[in-house]
GUZASE-449301 format. One record per residue (C-alpha): residue number from 1; residue in one letter; x, y, z. Coordinates in steps of 0.02 Angstrom, whole numbers. Example, Ala and Ser with C-alpha at 12.3 -4.5 7.8 and 13.67 -1.06 7.14 Angstrom:
% residues 2
ROVO,1,a,615,-225,390
ROVO,2,s,684,-53,357
END
This chain:
% residues 645
ROVO,1,m,-1229,168,-428
ROVO,2,k,-1302,342,-445
ROVO,3,p,-1321,392,-628
ROVO,4,g,-1283,568,-690
ROVO,5,n,-1421,695,-716
ROVO,6,q,-1384,754,-893
ROVO,7,n,-1419,617,-1022
ROVO,8,s,-1374,734,-1167
ROVO,9,y,-1399,599,-1297
ROVO,10,k,-1569,540,-1230
ROVO,11,s,-1500,363,-1216
ROVO,12,l,-1592,299,-1061
ROVO,13,k,-1707,158,-1115
ROVO,14,s,-1796,4,-1047
ROVO,15,i,-1769,-177,-1093
ROVO,16,s,-1868,-331,-1041
ROVO,17,i,-1768,-490,-1011
ROVO,18,d,-1848,-650,-953
ROVO,19,g,-2005,-556,-899
ROVO,20,k,-1913,-424,-797
ROVO,21,n,-1889,-240,-842
ROVO,22,y,-1722,-152,-832
ROVO,23,k,-1658,24,-869
ROVO,24,y,-1500,44,-971
ROVO,25,y,-1404,177,-1068
ROVO,26,s,-1425,126,-1249
ROVO,27,l,-1277,149,-1366
ROVO,28,s,-1387,130,-1521
ROVO,29,e,-1505,264,-1456
ROVO,30,a,-1357,380,-1423
ROVO,31,e,-1297,347,-1601
ROVO,32,k,-1467,399,-1670
ROVO,33,n,-1464,556,-1563
ROVO,34,g,-1297,625,-1620
ROVO,35,l,-1155,500,-1590
ROVO,36,e,-1146,446,-1772
ROVO,37,g,-1030,302,-1814
ROVO,38,i,-1004,234,-1638
ROVO,39,a,-1061,61,-1695
ROVO,40,k,-887,44,-1772
ROVO,41,l,-797,75,-1606
ROVO,42,p,-697,-67,-1528
ROVO,43,k,-801,-159,-1397
ROVO,44,s,-685,-102,-1258
ROVO,45,l,-714,81,-1302
ROVO,46,k,-901,50,-1308
ROVO,47,v,-889,-3,-1126
ROVO,48,l,-802,162,-1085
ROVO,49,l,-933,259,-1185
ROVO,50,e,-1078,177,-1092
ROVO,51,n,-992,224,-929
ROVO,52,l,-985,407,-980
ROVO,53,l,-1165,409,-1042
ROVO,54,r,-1222,335,-876
ROVO,55,y,-1124,454,-766
ROVO,56,e,-1140,616,-866
ROVO,57,d,-1167,753,-735
ROVO,58,d,-1079,903,-814
ROVO,59,l,-956,900,-668
ROVO,60,s,-842,749,-675
ROVO,61,v,-915,683,-838
ROVO,62,t,-953,812,-973
ROVO,63,k,-1033,803,-1144
ROVO,64,s,-864,846,-1220
ROVO,65,q,-791,685,-1147
ROVO,66,i,-930,585,-1230
ROVO,67,d,-903,677,-1395
ROVO,68,a,-716,638,-1384
ROVO,69,i,-751,451,-1397
ROVO,70,k,-852,483,-1555
ROVO,71,l,-710,591,-1622
ROVO,72,w,-587,451,-1581
ROVO,73,l,-648,368,-1742
ROVO,74,k,-569,507,-1845
ROVO,75,d,-386,481,-1796
ROVO,76,k,-407,320,-1693
ROVO,77,k,-322,408,-1548
ROVO,78,s,-365,548,-1427
ROVO,79,s,-282,669,-1307
ROVO,80,t,-444,688,-1206
ROVO,81,e,-448,636,-1024
ROVO,82,i,-608,552,-963
ROVO,83,a,-679,515,-790
ROVO,84,y,-710,327,-782
ROVO,85,r,-803,240,-640
ROVO,86,p,-779,50,-632
ROVO,87,a,-922,-51,-555
ROVO,88,r,-814,-135,-424
ROVO,89,v,-640,-154,-349
ROVO,90,l,-537,-312,-324
ROVO,91,l,-402,-315,-189
ROVO,92,q,-274,-443,-133
ROVO,93,d,-210,-451,44
ROVO,94,y,-41,-364,24
ROVO,95,t,-106,-210,-65
ROVO,96,g,-280,-216,12
ROVO,97,i,-235,-196,195
ROVO,98,p,-186,-11,179
ROVO,99,a,-354,25,98
ROVO,100,v,-448,-58,241
ROVO,101,a,-338,33,367
ROVO,102,d,-382,200,285
ROVO,103,l,-568,161,297
ROVO,104,a,-547,115,480
ROVO,105,a,-455,278,515
ROVO,106,m,-593,376,425
ROVO,107,r,-722,295,537
ROVO,108,e,-626,347,691
ROVO,109,a,-612,526,628
ROVO,110,v,-799,533,595
ROVO,111,k,-837,466,769
ROVO,112,e,-726,599,849
ROVO,113,k,-835,730,765
ROVO,114,n,-988,650,848
ROVO,115,k,-1053,581,684
ROVO,116,d,-1106,402,644
ROVO,117,p,-950,302,596
ROVO,118,n,-1059,172,510
ROVO,119,t,-1087,296,368
ROVO,120,i,-909,260,309
ROVO,121,n,-917,113,190
ROVO,122,p,-857,74,14
ROVO,123,l,-981,144,-113
ROVO,124,s,-928,19,-246
ROVO,125,a,-929,-169,-220
ROVO,126,v,-760,-224,-151
ROVO,127,d,-691,-401,-143
ROVO,128,l,-527,-439,-54
ROVO,129,v,-453,-610,-90
ROVO,130,i,-316,-670,27
ROVO,131,d,-195,-758,-90
ROVO,132,h,-24,-675,-77
ROVO,133,s,33,-742,92
ROVO,134,v,49,-931,73
ROVO,135,q,227,-991,46
ROVO,136,v,295,-1160,-8
ROVO,137,d,380,-1202,157
ROVO,138,k,332,-1385,140
ROVO,139,s,317,-1481,-22
ROVO,140,a,312,-1654,-102
ROVO,141,n,214,-1733,41
ROVO,142,s,31,-1777,70
ROVO,143,d,21,-1656,216
ROVO,144,s,110,-1509,131
ROVO,145,f,-50,-1409,109
ROVO,146,e,-105,-1425,291
ROVO,147,k,68,-1380,356
ROVO,148,n,86,-1229,242
ROVO,149,v,-85,-1164,295
ROVO,150,d,-36,-1183,479
ROVO,151,i,126,-1087,449
ROVO,152,e,32,-954,349
ROVO,153,f,-89,-920,493
ROVO,154,q,53,-916,621
ROVO,155,r,144,-785,518
ROVO,156,n,-7,-680,473
ROVO,157,g,-121,-691,625
ROVO,158,e,-123,-503,656
ROVO,159,r,-158,-458,475
ROVO,160,y,-295,-589,459
ROVO,161,s,-377,-535,621
ROVO,162,f,-384,-356,554
ROVO,163,l,-458,-411,388
ROVO,164,k,-587,-521,474
ROVO,165,w,-639,-371,580
ROVO,166,g,-661,-272,417
ROVO,167,q,-770,-410,346
ROVO,168,q,-900,-386,482
ROVO,169,a,-878,-197,501
ROVO,170,f,-903,-133,323
ROVO,171,n,-1046,-145,201
ROVO,172,n,-1008,-179,17
ROVO,173,f,-849,-269,70
ROVO,174,r,-820,-457,54
ROVO,175,i,-670,-560,107
ROVO,176,v,-620,-721,20
ROVO,177,p,-520,-810,157
ROVO,178,p,-347,-890,140
ROVO,179,g,-338,-1063,62
ROVO,180,t,-478,-1028,-63
ROVO,181,g,-391,-973,-222
ROVO,182,i,-303,-836,-318
ROVO,183,c,-400,-673,-336
ROVO,184,h,-400,-673,-527
ROVO,185,q,-459,-852,-541
ROVO,186,v,-594,-825,-409
ROVO,187,n,-644,-668,-505
ROVO,188,l,-657,-767,-667
ROVO,189,e,-747,-918,-595
ROVO,190,y,-864,-834,-471
ROVO,191,l,-861,-645,-440
ROVO,192,s,-883,-582,-619
ROVO,193,k,-1055,-565,-697
ROVO,194,v,-1008,-489,-868
ROVO,195,v,-1163,-380,-854
ROVO,196,w,-1190,-295,-685
ROVO,197,s,-1358,-251,-609
ROVO,198,e,-1395,-122,-473
ROVO,199,k,-1546,-31,-406
ROVO,200,f,-1569,157,-411
ROVO,201,n,-1731,240,-356
ROVO,202,n,-1811,67,-346
ROVO,203,e,-1772,28,-528
ROVO,204,d,-1650,-103,-591
ROVO,205,y,-1510,-41,-704
ROVO,206,l,-1400,-147,-817
ROVO,207,f,-1224,-99,-868
ROVO,208,p,-1059,-186,-913
ROVO,209,d,-966,-270,-772
ROVO,210,t,-803,-173,-749
ROVO,211,l,-670,-163,-616
ROVO,212,v,-499,-107,-562
ROVO,213,g,-387,-212,-450
ROVO,214,t,-233,-186,-344
ROVO,215,d,-139,-321,-439
ROVO,216,s,-69,-304,-614
ROVO,217,h,-145,-468,-673
ROVO,218,t,-322,-406,-641
ROVO,219,t,-322,-403,-832
ROVO,220,m,-359,-590,-835
ROVO,221,v,-546,-557,-824
ROVO,222,n,-545,-470,-994
ROVO,223,g,-548,-648,-1062
ROVO,224,l,-727,-652,-996
ROVO,225,s,-767,-484,-1079
ROVO,226,v,-756,-391,-913
ROVO,227,l,-652,-233,-936
ROVO,228,g,-524,-222,-797
ROVO,229,w,-343,-184,-758
ROVO,230,g,-224,-158,-614
ROVO,231,v,-205,10,-526
ROVO,232,g,-112,83,-377
ROVO,233,g,-183,92,-203
ROVO,234,i,-238,274,-215
ROVO,235,e,-338,242,-374
ROVO,236,a,-415,85,-299
ROVO,237,e,-469,181,-143
ROVO,238,a,-543,316,-254
ROVO,239,g,-642,182,-344
ROVO,240,m,-699,108,-178
ROVO,241,l,-767,278,-127
ROVO,242,g,-859,306,-291
ROVO,243,q,-733,429,-362
ROVO,244,p,-690,422,-547
ROVO,245,i,-524,366,-616
ROVO,246,s,-447,492,-734
ROVO,247,m,-379,415,-894
ROVO,248,l,-341,458,-1075
ROVO,249,i,-451,378,-1207
ROVO,250,p,-330,242,-1262
ROVO,251,e,-273,184,-1432
ROVO,252,v,-342,10,-1469
ROVO,253,i,-237,-118,-1561
ROVO,254,g,-340,-252,-1648
ROVO,255,f,-263,-425,-1633
ROVO,256,e,-333,-542,-1766
ROVO,257,v,-328,-728,-1730
ROVO,258,k,-346,-854,-1872
ROVO,259,n,-365,-1043,-1882
ROVO,260,k,-330,-1151,-1730
ROVO,261,m,-182,-1218,-1633
ROVO,262,p,-103,-1380,-1693
ROVO,263,e,-100,-1545,-1600
ROVO,264,g,22,-1549,-1454
ROVO,265,t,21,-1362,-1419
ROVO,266,t,-55,-1274,-1268
ROVO,267,a,-127,-1106,-1219
ROVO,268,t,40,-1069,-1136
ROVO,269,d,130,-1088,-1303
ROVO,270,l,2,-970,-1378
ROVO,271,v,14,-835,-1244
ROVO,272,l,205,-834,-1246
ROVO,273,t,194,-810,-1435
ROVO,274,v,69,-667,-1412
ROVO,275,v,180,-585,-1279
ROVO,276,k,329,-585,-1396
ROVO,277,m,227,-515,-1542
ROVO,278,l,148,-375,-1442
ROVO,279,r,310,-328,-1352
ROVO,280,d,389,-308,-1523
ROVO,281,k,238,-209,-1584
ROVO,282,g,240,-89,-1435
ROVO,283,v,72,-78,-1346
ROVO,284,v,115,8,-1181
ROVO,285,g,-30,116,-1121
ROVO,286,k,-145,45,-1256
ROVO,287,f,-292,-74,-1257
ROVO,288,v,-275,-234,-1359
ROVO,289,e,-437,-310,-1425
ROVO,290,f,-445,-484,-1500
ROVO,291,y,-553,-522,-1652
ROVO,292,g,-562,-637,-1802
ROVO,293,e,-627,-806,-1856
ROVO,294,g,-502,-894,-1742
ROVO,295,l,-595,-834,-1586
ROVO,296,k,-715,-981,-1603
ROVO,297,n,-566,-1099,-1579
ROVO,298,l,-514,-1021,-1414
ROVO,299,t,-596,-1083,-1255
ROVO,300,l,-635,-955,-1121
ROVO,301,a,-492,-1026,-1019
ROVO,302,d,-373,-998,-1166
ROVO,303,r,-435,-818,-1179
ROVO,304,a,-409,-791,-993
ROVO,305,t,-229,-854,-1008
ROVO,306,i,-197,-727,-1147
ROVO,307,a,-285,-585,-1054
ROVO,308,n,-191,-625,-894
ROVO,309,m,-22,-582,-970
ROVO,310,a,-70,-408,-1031
ROVO,311,p,58,-330,-910
ROVO,312,e,192,-440,-988
ROVO,313,y,150,-384,-1164
ROVO,314,g,135,-207,-1100
ROVO,315,a,-48,-167,-1135
ROVO,316,t,-173,-94,-1012
ROVO,317,c,-284,-242,-1054
ROVO,318,g,-315,-378,-1184
ROVO,319,f,-503,-379,-1213
ROVO,320,f,-612,-516,-1289
ROVO,321,p,-789,-482,-1352
ROVO,322,i,-943,-572,-1286
ROVO,323,d,-994,-723,-1391
ROVO,324,d,-1065,-899,-1373
ROVO,325,e,-906,-958,-1286
ROVO,326,t,-935,-825,-1151
ROVO,327,l,-1110,-892,-1119
ROVO,328,k,-1047,-1072,-1121
ROVO,329,y,-918,-1032,-988
ROVO,330,l,-1045,-942,-877
ROVO,331,r,-1154,-1097,-879
ROVO,332,f,-1003,-1213,-862
ROVO,333,s,-944,-1121,-706
ROVO,334,g,-1114,-1132,-622
ROVO,335,r,-1183,-957,-650
ROVO,336,e,-1373,-942,-641
ROVO,337,e,-1468,-957,-804
ROVO,338,s,-1548,-787,-771
ROVO,339,t,-1373,-709,-773
ROVO,340,v,-1332,-794,-939
ROVO,341,k,-1494,-730,-1018
ROVO,342,i,-1458,-552,-961
ROVO,343,v,-1281,-559,-1033
ROVO,344,e,-1340,-622,-1203
ROVO,345,a,-1486,-502,-1221
ROVO,346,y,-1391,-349,-1157
ROVO,347,a,-1234,-383,-1261
ROVO,348,k,-1333,-404,-1422
ROVO,349,e,-1440,-250,-1387
ROVO,350,q,-1287,-142,-1348
ROVO,351,g,-1176,-199,-1491
ROVO,352,l,-1055,-281,-1369
ROVO,353,w,-1082,-452,-1450
ROVO,354,v,-942,-511,-1565
ROVO,355,s,-954,-431,-1738
ROVO,356,d,-855,-374,-1889
ROVO,357,g,-824,-199,-1956
ROVO,358,i,-730,-131,-1805
ROVO,359,e,-607,12,-1830
ROVO,360,f,-443,-1,-1733
ROVO,361,t,-292,113,-1712
ROVO,362,d,-184,-24,-1788
ROVO,363,t,-194,-212,-1813
ROVO,364,i,-85,-365,-1798
ROVO,365,s,-123,-543,-1850
ROVO,366,l,-77,-718,-1793
ROVO,367,d,-111,-881,-1883
ROVO,368,m,-130,-997,-1733
ROVO,369,s,-88,-1150,-1838
ROVO,370,t,93,-1086,-1836
ROVO,371,v,107,-1093,-1645
ROVO,372,v,235,-1221,-1583
ROVO,373,p,286,-1281,-1410
ROVO,374,t,370,-1135,-1325
ROVO,375,i,451,-1082,-1161
ROVO,376,s,511,-911,-1108
ROVO,377,g,665,-855,-1014
ROVO,378,p,783,-844,-929
ROVO,379,k,741,-668,-867
ROVO,380,r,593,-592,-960
ROVO,381,p,422,-658,-1014
ROVO,382,q,450,-592,-1191
ROVO,383,d,611,-693,-1212
ROVO,384,k,524,-828,-1313
ROVO,385,v,620,-990,-1343
ROVO,386,l,555,-1129,-1455
ROVO,387,l,559,-1294,-1362
ROVO,388,t,660,-1369,-1505
ROVO,389,d,796,-1240,-1468
ROVO,390,a,783,-1239,-1278
ROVO,391,s,938,-1345,-1245
ROVO,392,s,1053,-1251,-1365
ROVO,393,e,984,-1081,-1313
ROVO,394,f,1018,-1119,-1130
ROVO,395,k,1200,-1162,-1170
ROVO,396,k,1218,-989,-1249
ROVO,397,v,1131,-903,-1103
ROVO,398,f,1241,-993,-978
ROVO,399,k,1402,-944,-1066
ROVO,400,e,1347,-761,-1082
ROVO,401,a,1291,-750,-899
ROVO,402,t,1437,-840,-816
ROVO,403,k,1579,-816,-941
ROVO,404,r,1614,-1001,-908
ROVO,405,t,1635,-1134,-1041
ROVO,406,k,1640,-1279,-919
ROVO,407,q,1500,-1320,-797
ROVO,408,n,1533,-1312,-610
ROVO,409,i,1480,-1468,-515
ROVO,410,s,1439,-1472,-330
ROVO,411,k,1411,-1622,-217
ROVO,412,v,1250,-1614,-116
ROVO,413,e,1289,-1668,63
ROVO,414,n,1205,-1823,134
ROVO,415,t,1146,-1878,-40
ROVO,416,d,1214,-1984,-181
ROVO,417,y,1195,-1848,-313
ROVO,418,d,1277,-1687,-375
ROVO,419,i,1201,-1529,-444
ROVO,420,k,1283,-1427,-580
ROVO,421,d,1261,-1269,-683
ROVO,422,g,1092,-1285,-769
ROVO,423,s,1015,-1403,-641
ROVO,424,i,828,-1373,-620
ROVO,425,l,800,-1348,-434
ROVO,426,i,620,-1285,-437
ROVO,427,a,477,-1352,-545
ROVO,428,a,313,-1269,-497
ROVO,429,i,138,-1285,-567
ROVO,430,t,82,-1117,-504
ROVO,431,s,-10,-955,-547
ROVO,432,c,-184,-911,-607
ROVO,433,t,-111,-887,-782
ROVO,434,n,-113,-1074,-813
ROVO,435,t,-203,-1158,-668
ROVO,436,s,-363,-1071,-725
ROVO,437,n,-352,-1176,-884
ROVO,438,p,-417,-1354,-860
ROVO,439,n,-342,-1415,-1024
ROVO,440,v,-162,-1385,-970
ROVO,441,l,-192,-1452,-793
ROVO,442,i,-272,-1612,-859
ROVO,443,g,-128,-1619,-984
ROVO,444,a,-2,-1612,-842
ROVO,445,g,-97,-1747,-747
ROVO,446,l,-105,-1864,-897
ROVO,447,l,80,-1839,-932
ROVO,448,a,118,-1880,-750
ROVO,449,k,9,-2037,-762
ROVO,450,k,100,-2101,-914
ROVO,451,a,269,-2060,-837
ROVO,452,v,230,-2153,-675
ROVO,453,e,160,-2303,-768
ROVO,454,l,323,-2314,-867
ROVO,455,g,427,-2302,-708
ROVO,456,l,494,-2124,-729
ROVO,457,q,535,-2021,-575
ROVO,458,t,567,-1838,-536
ROVO,459,k,751,-1799,-510
ROVO,460,p,785,-1791,-323
ROVO,461,w,860,-1614,-324
ROVO,462,v,701,-1536,-397
ROVO,463,k,582,-1449,-276
ROVO,464,t,409,-1484,-347
ROVO,465,s,242,-1404,-303
ROVO,466,l,62,-1384,-360
ROVO,467,a,-25,-1222,-308
ROVO,468,p,-185,-1198,-409
ROVO,469,g,-288,-1038,-409
ROVO,470,s,-450,-1126,-363
ROVO,471,q,-510,-1275,-262
ROVO,472,v,-607,-1333,-415
ROVO,473,v,-439,-1382,-494
ROVO,474,t,-401,-1513,-362
ROVO,475,d,-582,-1574,-372
ROVO,476,y,-572,-1614,-557
ROVO,477,l,-395,-1686,-546
ROVO,478,e,-458,-1800,-407
ROVO,479,k,-614,-1851,-504
ROVO,480,a,-505,-1891,-655
ROVO,481,g,-391,-1995,-542
ROVO,482,l,-240,-1893,-595
ROVO,483,n,-194,-1815,-427
ROVO,484,v,-114,-1978,-368
ROVO,485,f,8,-1977,-515
ROVO,486,l,54,-1795,-490
ROVO,487,d,81,-1836,-305
ROVO,488,k,196,-1981,-350
ROVO,489,l,304,-1860,-448
ROVO,490,g,308,-1737,-301
ROVO,491,f,177,-1616,-368
ROVO,492,n,75,-1624,-209
ROVO,493,l,-44,-1484,-166
ROVO,494,v,49,-1349,-68
ROVO,495,g,-83,-1213,-62
ROVO,496,y,-215,-1114,-155
ROVO,497,g,-122,-953,-187
ROVO,498,c,10,-865,-290
ROVO,499,t,161,-953,-209
ROVO,500,t,309,-973,-328
ROVO,501,c,239,-853,-458
ROVO,502,i,265,-704,-341
ROVO,503,g,424,-770,-261
ROVO,504,n,342,-866,-118
ROVO,505,s,434,-1023,-173
ROVO,506,g,493,-1054,5
ROVO,507,p,666,-1111,56
ROVO,508,l,765,-1240,-40
ROVO,509,p,836,-1382,66
ROVO,510,e,988,-1323,162
ROVO,511,n,1105,-1449,82
ROVO,512,i,1049,-1388,-91
ROVO,513,t,1080,-1204,-50
ROVO,514,d,1250,-1250,25
ROVO,515,a,1294,-1342,-135
ROVO,516,i,1239,-1192,-242
ROVO,517,q,1344,-1070,-141
ROVO,518,k,1495,-1183,-129
ROVO,519,e,1521,-1189,-318
ROVO,520,n,1419,-1035,-372
ROVO,521,i,1298,-1146,-467
ROVO,522,y,1195,-1065,-606
ROVO,523,a,1031,-1143,-550
ROVO,524,v,865,-1147,-645
ROVO,525,s,679,-1146,-608
ROVO,526,v,537,-1194,-724
ROVO,527,l,363,-1130,-679
ROVO,528,s,192,-1109,-756
ROVO,529,g,186,-927,-702
ROVO,530,n,187,-759,-788
ROVO,531,r,347,-675,-729
ROVO,532,n,525,-737,-722
ROVO,533,f,638,-591,-678
ROVO,534,e,804,-639,-601
ROVO,535,g,791,-653,-412
ROVO,536,r,600,-652,-413
ROVO,537,i,571,-839,-397
ROVO,538,s,709,-877,-272
ROVO,539,p,867,-785,-219
ROVO,540,h,967,-942,-259
ROVO,541,i,899,-965,-436
ROVO,542,k,980,-870,-579
ROVO,543,a,878,-926,-732
ROVO,544,n,688,-943,-731
ROVO,545,y,586,-1015,-874
ROVO,546,l,398,-999,-901
ROVO,547,a,317,-1156,-971
ROVO,548,s,151,-1247,-982
ROVO,549,p,107,-1364,-836
ROVO,550,p,143,-1522,-940
ROVO,551,l,315,-1454,-982
ROVO,552,v,346,-1411,-799
ROVO,553,v,318,-1596,-758
ROVO,554,a,428,-1649,-905
ROVO,555,y,572,-1537,-847
ROVO,556,a,556,-1606,-670
ROVO,557,l,586,-1778,-746
ROVO,558,a,733,-1712,-849
ROVO,559,g,815,-1616,-706
ROVO,560,h,928,-1508,-813
ROVO,561,m,900,-1364,-934
ROVO,562,e,1021,-1433,-1064
ROVO,563,f,912,-1587,-1081
ROVO,564,d,839,-1593,-1256
ROVO,565,l,657,-1646,-1234
ROVO,566,y,647,-1693,-1418
ROVO,567,k,804,-1799,-1430
ROVO,568,d,858,-1857,-1257
ROVO,569,p,771,-2005,-1171
ROVO,570,l,689,-1969,-1003
ROVO,571,g,727,-2147,-948
ROVO,572,q,697,-2326,-998
ROVO,573,n,549,-2443,-978
ROVO,574,k,562,-2615,-897
ROVO,575,n,615,-2688,-1064
ROVO,576,g,760,-2567,-1078
ROVO,577,k,679,-2463,-1216
ROVO,578,d,710,-2275,-1212
ROVO,579,i,563,-2164,-1162
ROVO,580,f,548,-1994,-1245
ROVO,581,l,434,-1847,-1211
ROVO,582,k,327,-1893,-1363
ROVO,583,d,290,-2061,-1280
ROVO,584,i,207,-1980,-1128
ROVO,585,w,134,-1821,-1206
ROVO,586,p,-57,-1833,-1203
ROVO,587,s,-158,-1804,-1362
ROVO,588,n,-289,-1667,-1374
ROVO,589,k,-424,-1802,-1381
ROVO,590,e,-362,-1884,-1221
ROVO,591,i,-367,-1715,-1133
ROVO,592,e,-541,-1672,-1199
ROVO,593,d,-613,-1844,-1156
ROVO,594,t,-542,-1838,-979
ROVO,595,l,-602,-1660,-952
ROVO,596,r,-777,-1701,-1011
ROVO,597,d,-795,-1835,-878
ROVO,598,a,-702,-1744,-739
ROVO,599,l,-770,-1566,-734
ROVO,600,n,-948,-1502,-714
ROVO,601,a,-1042,-1348,-655
ROVO,602,d,-1088,-1429,-488
ROVO,603,m,-904,-1422,-437
ROVO,604,f,-902,-1232,-455
ROVO,605,i,-1070,-1214,-367
ROVO,606,k,-1016,-1324,-221
ROVO,607,r,-847,-1238,-196
ROVO,608,y,-913,-1061,-208
ROVO,609,s,-1074,-1086,-108
ROVO,610,n,-979,-1064,55
ROVO,611,i,-836,-956,-7
ROVO,612,s,-832,-842,147
ROVO,613,e,-811,-984,273
ROVO,614,g,-626,-1020,248
ROVO,615,p,-523,-1155,335
ROVO,616,k,-541,-1194,520
ROVO,617,q,-396,-1078,563
ROVO,618,w,-492,-932,487
ROVO,619,q,-653,-981,575
ROVO,620,e,-561,-987,741
ROVO,621,i,-500,-806,728
ROVO,622,k,-595,-704,858
ROVO,623,t,-634,-523,818
ROVO,624,e,-732,-389,907
ROVO,625,n,-902,-356,830
ROVO,626,t,-876,-168,825
ROVO,627,s,-882,-30,696
ROVO,628,i,-720,48,762
ROVO,629,y,-556,-48,756
ROVO,630,n,-461,-69,918
ROVO,631,w,-285,-23,861
ROVO,632,d,-139,-110,947
ROVO,633,e,-15,28,986
ROVO,634,s,129,-96,998
ROVO,635,s,96,-170,825
ROVO,636,t,231,-150,694
ROVO,637,y,117,-199,551
ROVO,638,v,-64,-143,567
ROVO,639,k,-45,39,618
ROVO,640,k,-175,176,622
ROVO,641,p,-145,294,473
ROVO,642,p,-99,468,538
ROVO,643,f,-195,570,407
ROVO,644,f,-331,629,528
ROVO,645,d,-221,660,680
END
């Protein structure tokens, strides 16, 4: 970080935190020196303003850009373009490899001009998390995870070798190996600091933690008050090389939350409600910022779930202010106490701490006590369906999509069962959207426990899987003793990665796909992901429904989308009494009590203390300890970019 040389508003000040001095660009000082009224700005715009104050150089960042944010308060919108420099860049393996290849090619070009190739490095901190390559080839067995990892490394050996070379070759560049977690969850639980610190001229500077990422759901980290969103590869590379991102000062929609969610509802129900509301409102290209007395009733994990789905509700980001819950989560996830003290002191000093009196472009309000169990589908995240209506709504969807009034039935070879239109063939607990939230994962585990104890079983045609975004998830499920019950229902661990959520659901059994094709079955998936476009989850699945992890388990027990979870029995107990969903649905108190005993900060510290090691397959990859990559001319994947030829 090299600050600008202008400082027109004389905002550079010092602050002492825990006995250590830091420099920072003070928003209150800038307000005194000419930026009147900026205390009323949305918190997200204050982050942008601090960025401009820090980098003002009269070249890329001018005084007029800074003034434009002050003037935003007049009309609550602006046509001014600003030069924004995020503190760091987050990559995943699919979109990150071209960026690393470009850096490697730049090094070679520099060497050919008899210069030192080691001068080519990212200028901003870059983290690349390998999470997009694991596929659910094996499932519903105790060894599914190990087998899927083996297959992943066989498929991706060349790519992983290249990335491992980059890990040792470049400064400011970290790799999180395969089998560790999903980039957004790792970002939330470990990489993010909320307030960033860097040295310049031997002095420590504090500023808001910000980032861009090469994945649309980078927005998840806004739940932790870290401003970030997804960008294309060119913008990400510009950020890596210290270049500003050009953007319009956005409109900011204030989303007021009131009261708290009722018993039996989950963060998934809440976020699907928010998605529908904001899609109807129209927030494309805008920031959304959450405020109101209901914030205190949202855990950080709940906020992250809402922030994650910003692309689905169309916003650039869904930002939450810093408050006591932010600090609680930082401690809870094993961050150092010194980091927590810096965040609190800096946020309060800068006016980034939660407060009233903010002026927004427009506002919208939700009374969270009105949220009810909800799913979304069959083709778009905003197609909200109340769980009470799910059975009847599916009947309508099926008739509209197939023009059939009678369901086709198809015998599955070498089995004693049939599948038919509406059969659920994939039930996946997947995606950082929900697996970052311990409440819904513990909820799924408790539901599985009650189901197993009452003798319920997953329907045999359902392909089940559990792919959390962090190894901490399996640690706390194991400590709570709930993993065994999920395993008994087929929700065995298949990998730590995106899997089904991005279409890496793996093949269905051959006899199932034959049965689908034979009778043109209108098949269904239920997943705890964030996207459900037709064809995305599996080429054989026509209708995809987003649901909370407990509902994913419930639908695996039901086996068909016309099953009414409120009225139809899931089975019978040993006394012949019908078992309904309400009989196995865990209470909020059960979830909270289990979570309190199962999850602690030491789990995060232990898992992330050796984050760069990776599984044995990663450790066994041999790479040359060189600054120049040895391109394989015969490769059809990792090719030298031709820009410098």
